[in-house]
Short mmCIF file of the C-alpha atoms (twelve columns), coordinates in Angstrom:
data_MODEL
# 
_entry.id   MODEL 
# 
loop_
_atom_site.group_PDB 
_atom_site.id 
_atom_site.type_symbol 
_atom_site.label_atom_id 
_atom_site.label_alt_id 
_atom_site.label_comp_id 
_atom_site.label_asym_id 
_atom_site.label_seq_id 
_atom_site.Cartn_x 
_atom_site.Cartn_y 
_atom_site.Cartn_z 
_atom_site.pdbx_PDB_model_num 
ATOM 1   C CA . THR A 1   18.219 23.299  28.641  1 
ATOM 2   C CA . VAL A 2   21.984 22.701  28.557  1 
ATOM 3   C CA . ARG A 3   21.730 21.704  24.896  1 
ATOM 4   C CA . GLU A 4   19.680 24.794  24.065  1 
ATOM 5   C CA . PHE A 5   22.133 27.047  25.895  1 
ATOM 6   C CA . ALA A 6   25.112 25.489  24.095  1 
ATOM 7   C CA . LEU A 7   23.420 25.793  20.707  1 
ATOM 8   C CA . GLU A 8   22.642 29.443  21.341  1 
ATOM 9   C CA . ALA A 9   26.226 30.167  22.435  1 
ATOM 10  C CA . LEU A 10  27.606 28.427  19.329  1 
ATOM 11  C CA . ARG A 11  25.179 30.333  17.123  1 
ATOM 12  C CA . GLU A 12  26.143 33.683  18.695  1 
ATOM 13  C CA . HIS A 13  29.832 33.011  18.079  1 
ATOM 14  C CA . GLY A 14  29.317 31.777  14.521  1 
ATOM 15  C CA . GLU A 15  30.575 28.310  15.397  1 
ATOM 16  C CA . LEU A 16  27.374 26.317  15.117  1 
ATOM 17  C CA . GLU A 17  28.098 24.566  11.807  1 
ATOM 18  C CA . ALA A 18  31.714 23.917  12.798  1 
ATOM 19  C CA . ALA A 19  30.406 21.997  15.826  1 
ATOM 20  C CA . GLN A 20  27.468 20.320  14.102  1 
ATOM 21  C CA . ARG A 21  29.417 18.820  11.196  1 
ATOM 22  C CA . PRO A 22  31.744 16.580  13.279  1 
ATOM 23  C CA . HIS A 23  28.801 15.733  15.545  1 
ATOM 24  C CA . ALA A 24  26.758 14.578  12.555  1 
ATOM 25  C CA . ARG A 25  29.692 12.598  11.123  1 
ATOM 26  C CA . TYR A 26  30.291 10.911  14.489  1 
ATOM 27  C CA . PHE A 27  26.675 9.763   14.730  1 
ATOM 28  C CA . LEU A 28  26.632 8.624   11.102  1 
ATOM 29  C CA . ASP A 29  29.730 6.538   11.898  1 
ATOM 30  C CA . LEU A 30  28.045 5.202   15.048  1 
ATOM 31  C CA . ALA A 31  24.906 4.211   13.113  1 
ATOM 32  C CA . GLU A 32  27.011 2.499   10.442  1 
ATOM 33  C CA . GLN A 33  28.928 0.630   13.147  1 
ATOM 34  C CA . ALA A 34  25.640 -0.441  14.735  1 
ATOM 35  C CA . GLU A 35  24.266 -1.615  11.413  1 
ATOM 36  C CA . ALA A 36  27.338 -3.740  10.755  1 
ATOM 37  C CA . SER A 37  26.859 -5.513  14.094  1 
ATOM 38  C CA . ILE A 38  23.100 -5.463  14.551  1 
ATOM 39  C CA . TYR A 39  22.530 -9.070  13.484  1 
ATOM 40  C CA . GLY A 40  24.462 -11.023 16.019  1 
ATOM 41  C CA . PRO A 41  25.016 -11.362 19.728  1 
ATOM 42  C CA . GLN A 42  25.355 -7.576  20.124  1 
ATOM 43  C CA . MET A 43  21.928 -6.777  18.647  1 
ATOM 44  C CA . ARG A 44  20.293 -5.776  21.919  1 
ATOM 45  C CA . HIS A 45  23.295 -3.619  22.878  1 
ATOM 46  C CA . TRP A 46  23.197 -1.736  19.584  1 
ATOM 47  C CA . LEU A 47  19.440 -1.220  19.573  1 
ATOM 48  C CA . GLU A 48  19.643 0.160   23.116  1 
ATOM 49  C CA . ARG A 49  22.621 2.343   22.210  1 
ATOM 50  C CA . LEU A 50  20.772 3.814   19.243  1 
ATOM 51  C CA . GLU A 51  17.719 4.388   21.436  1 
ATOM 52  C CA . THR A 52  19.899 6.226   23.962  1 
ATOM 53  C CA . GLU A 53  21.371 8.358   21.172  1 
ATOM 54  C CA . TRP A 54  18.013 9.020   19.482  1 
ATOM 55  C CA . ALA A 55  18.155 12.814  19.961  1 
ATOM 56  C CA . ASN A 56  21.732 12.967  18.669  1 
ATOM 57  C CA . LEU A 57  20.899 10.811  15.652  1 
ATOM 58  C CA . MET A 58  17.925 13.007  14.807  1 
ATOM 59  C CA . ALA A 59  20.097 16.114  15.247  1 
ATOM 60  C CA . ALA A 60  22.629 14.600  12.839  1 
ATOM 61  C CA . LEU A 61  19.870 13.848  10.335  1 
ATOM 62  C CA . ALA A 62  18.570 17.416  10.682  1 
ATOM 63  C CA . PHE A 63  22.074 18.799  10.162  1 
ATOM 64  C CA . PHE A 64  22.594 16.813  6.966   1 
ATOM 65  C CA . ARG A 65  19.196 18.003  5.790   1 
ATOM 66  C CA . SER A 66  19.740 21.680  6.613   1 
ATOM 67  C CA . SER A 67  23.317 21.791  5.296   1 
ATOM 68  C CA . GLY A 68  22.292 20.321  1.950   1 
ATOM 69  C CA . ASP A 69  24.346 17.149  2.467   1 
ATOM 70  C CA . GLY A 70  21.837 14.867  0.800   1 
ATOM 71  C CA . ILE A 71  24.252 11.941  0.616   1 
ATOM 72  C CA . GLY A 72  24.909 12.139  4.368   1 
ATOM 73  C CA . GLU A 73  21.172 12.333  4.965   1 
ATOM 74  C CA . LEU A 74  20.518 9.330   2.719   1 
ATOM 75  C CA . ARG A 75  23.340 7.293   4.284   1 
ATOM 76  C CA . LEU A 76  22.091 7.930   7.822   1 
ATOM 77  C CA . ALA A 77  18.435 7.354   6.946   1 
ATOM 78  C CA . SER A 78  19.340 4.087   5.196   1 
ATOM 79  C CA . VAL A 79  21.436 2.620   8.002   1 
ATOM 80  C CA . MET A 80  18.830 3.569   10.581  1 
ATOM 81  C CA . SER A 81  16.112 1.475   8.907   1 
ATOM 82  C CA . GLU A 82  16.762 -1.663  10.962  1 
ATOM 83  C CA . TYR A 83  16.555 0.365   14.148  1 
ATOM 84  C CA . TRP A 84  13.374 2.089   13.021  1 
ATOM 85  C CA . GLY A 85  11.790 -1.239  12.158  1 
ATOM 86  C CA . TYR A 86  12.751 -2.987  15.391  1 
ATOM 87  C CA . ARG A 87  11.937 -0.094  17.700  1 
ATOM 88  C CA . GLY A 88  8.664  0.948   16.102  1 
ATOM 89  C CA . HIS A 89  9.805  4.252   14.610  1 
ATOM 90  C CA . ILE A 90  8.550  3.179   11.195  1 
ATOM 91  C CA . PRO A 91  6.798  6.467   10.266  1 
ATOM 92  C CA . ASP A 92  9.992  8.378   11.155  1 
ATOM 93  C CA . GLY A 93  12.000 6.073   8.930   1 
ATOM 94  C CA . ILE A 94  9.600  6.345   6.014   1 
ATOM 95  C CA . ALA A 95  9.586  10.142  6.280   1 
ATOM 96  C CA . ALA A 96  13.384 10.351  6.543   1 
ATOM 97  C CA . LEU A 97  14.034 8.015   3.619   1 
ATOM 98  C CA . THR A 98  11.380 9.638   1.436   1 
ATOM 99  C CA . HIS A 99  12.853 13.080  2.094   1 
ATOM 100 C CA . ALA A 100 16.454 11.957  1.610   1 
ATOM 101 C CA . LEU A 101 15.714 10.158  -1.658  1 
ATOM 102 C CA . GLY A 102 13.931 13.253  -2.937  1 
ATOM 103 C CA . GLN A 103 16.987 15.407  -2.229  1 
ATOM 104 C CA . VAL A 104 19.527 13.368  -4.189  1 
ATOM 105 C CA . PRO A 105 18.002 11.972  -7.395  1 
ATOM 106 C CA . ASP A 106 21.485 11.976  -8.932  1 
ATOM 107 C CA . ALA A 107 23.137 10.076  -6.066  1 
ATOM 108 C CA . PRO A 108 25.262 7.054   -6.932  1 
ATOM 109 C CA . PRO A 109 23.039 4.128   -7.902  1 
ATOM 110 C CA . HIS A 110 24.167 1.976   -4.956  1 
ATOM 111 C CA . ARG A 111 22.960 4.690   -2.536  1 
ATOM 112 C CA . ILE A 112 19.622 5.070   -4.351  1 
ATOM 113 C CA . ALA A 113 19.104 1.291   -4.453  1 
ATOM 114 C CA . ARG A 114 19.875 0.992   -0.747  1 
ATOM 115 C CA . GLY A 115 17.520 3.811   0.207   1 
ATOM 116 C CA . LEU A 116 14.696 2.448   -1.931  1 
ATOM 117 C CA . VAL A 117 15.060 -1.089  -0.559  1 
ATOM 118 C CA . GLU A 118 15.002 0.191   3.021   1 
ATOM 119 C CA . LEU A 119 12.019 2.417   2.236   1 
ATOM 120 C CA . ALA A 120 10.153 -0.495  0.638   1 
ATOM 121 C CA . PHE A 121 10.773 -2.684  3.665   1 
ATOM 122 C CA . LEU A 122 9.543  -0.035  6.119   1 
ATOM 123 C CA . GLN A 123 6.482  0.619   3.961   1 
ATOM 124 C CA . LEU A 124 5.759  -3.088  4.015   1 
ATOM 125 C CA . LEU A 125 6.094  -3.138  7.822   1 
ATOM 126 C CA . ALA A 126 3.708  -0.174  7.971   1 
ATOM 127 C CA . GLY A 127 1.145  -2.082  5.931   1 
ATOM 128 C CA . ASP A 128 1.485  0.156   2.877   1 
ATOM 129 C CA . THR A 129 2.147  -2.655  0.446   1 
ATOM 130 C CA . GLY A 130 1.299  -0.618  -2.636  1 
ATOM 131 C CA . GLN A 131 4.090  1.823   -1.854  1 
ATOM 132 C CA . GLY A 132 6.359  -1.089  -0.899  1 
ATOM 133 C CA . VAL A 133 5.771  -2.701  -4.287  1 
ATOM 134 C CA . GLU A 134 6.573  0.600   -6.027  1 
ATOM 135 C CA . ALA A 135 9.714  1.359   -4.021  1 
ATOM 136 C CA . SER A 136 11.081 -2.175  -4.401  1 
ATOM 137 C CA . ALA A 137 10.447 -2.044  -8.158  1 
ATOM 138 C CA . ALA A 138 12.199 1.335   -8.334  1 
ATOM 139 C CA . ALA A 139 15.238 -0.174  -6.556  1 
ATOM 140 C CA . LEU A 140 15.798 -2.797  -9.248  1 
ATOM 141 C CA . GLY A 141 17.259 -0.443  -11.855 1 
ATOM 142 C CA . PRO A 142 19.759 1.289   -9.569  1 
ATOM 143 C CA . ALA A 143 20.809 -2.049  -8.027  1 
ATOM 144 C CA . ARG A 144 21.509 -3.434  -11.497 1 
ATOM 145 C CA . GLU A 145 23.257 -0.232  -12.562 1 
ATOM 146 C CA . ALA A 146 25.460 -0.408  -9.466  1 
ATOM 147 C CA . GLY A 147 26.267 -4.066  -10.170 1 
ATOM 148 C CA . ASP A 148 25.127 -4.920  -6.654  1 
ATOM 149 C CA . PRO A 149 23.731 -8.481  -6.506  1 
ATOM 150 C CA . TYR A 150 23.071 -8.244  -2.745  1 
ATOM 151 C CA . ARG A 151 20.884 -5.135  -3.100  1 
ATOM 152 C CA . LEU A 152 19.177 -6.612  -6.150  1 
ATOM 153 C CA . ALA A 153 18.327 -9.742  -4.173  1 
ATOM 154 C CA . GLN A 154 17.000 -7.587  -1.324  1 
ATOM 155 C CA . ALA A 155 14.818 -5.574  -3.706  1 
ATOM 156 C CA . LEU A 156 13.417 -8.740  -5.258  1 
ATOM 157 C CA . TYR A 157 12.821 -10.303 -1.843  1 
ATOM 158 C CA . VAL A 158 10.957 -7.266  -0.473  1 
ATOM 159 C CA . ARG A 159 9.012  -6.996  -3.713  1 
ATOM 160 C CA . SER A 160 7.953  -10.649 -3.501  1 
ATOM 161 C CA . LEU A 161 6.873  -10.198 0.124   1 
ATOM 162 C CA . ALA A 162 4.826  -7.130  -0.757  1 
ATOM 163 C CA . LEU A 163 3.223  -8.832  -3.747  1 
ATOM 164 C CA . ARG A 164 2.419  -12.047 -1.890  1 
ATOM 165 C CA . HIS A 165 1.280  -10.798 1.491   1 
ATOM 166 C CA . GLY A 166 -0.036 -7.364  0.785   1 
ATOM 167 C CA . ALA A 167 -1.032 -6.977  -2.814  1 
ATOM 168 C CA . GLY A 168 -2.631 -10.404 -3.125  1 
ATOM 169 C CA . ARG A 169 -0.539 -11.328 -6.149  1 
ATOM 170 C CA . PRO A 170 1.040  -14.628 -5.019  1 
ATOM 171 C CA . HIS A 171 1.741  -15.895 -8.544  1 
ATOM 172 C CA . GLU A 172 3.840  -12.843 -9.336  1 
ATOM 173 C CA . ALA A 173 5.641  -13.206 -6.011  1 
ATOM 174 C CA . GLY A 174 6.354  -16.866 -6.713  1 
ATOM 175 C CA . ALA A 175 7.746  -16.054 -10.139 1 
ATOM 176 C CA . ILE A 176 10.166 -13.553 -8.563  1 
ATOM 177 C CA . ARG A 177 11.363 -16.084 -5.992  1 
ATOM 178 C CA . GLU A 178 11.871 -18.820 -8.593  1 
ATOM 179 C CA . ARG A 179 13.813 -16.610 -10.974 1 
ATOM 180 C CA . GLN A 180 17.571 -16.309 -10.526 1 
ATOM 181 C CA . PRO A 181 18.346 -12.579 -10.070 1 
ATOM 182 C CA . THR A 182 20.609 -11.183 -12.752 1 
ATOM 183 C CA . LEU A 183 22.295 -7.840  -12.977 1 
ATOM 184 C CA . ALA A 184 21.551 -7.599  -16.707 1 
# 
């Protein structure tokens, strides 16, 4: 109720967007900070912190979406993928990434590659290996275009997992793992 009251007061005074923008940026920064530290001794802390801030993170995502900031939406959706996977919010993550990627087809290739890799991984976790194979394949071009060997390796890895364990194409998966990834 306090949140609803505050939102209504901000709306009445024409200050809603002025308050929402820094809020959304703060929670994007928080999610990026969590992502940078999530694999390590602070993992549990960060997963709990993101869980505590769930409503704020979703409000930030909604703000980016409603304000037309597709890059902000894609950045937040991408960095939240580890959280979504670990905490069982996989459908939320798939929906957020799918929407964000659809809003910014002309985003920089490194952002597109990142979003597609994260989407492929969540689809694989959800058991939708066909979509995971497609999204990981779609990430290859932007990763190469961006000159990003890390993202390219991720896309190939997720693609091989989807092919081997979900699509029943182990020979294709093995060929991907044996091949040295190249940006060309």
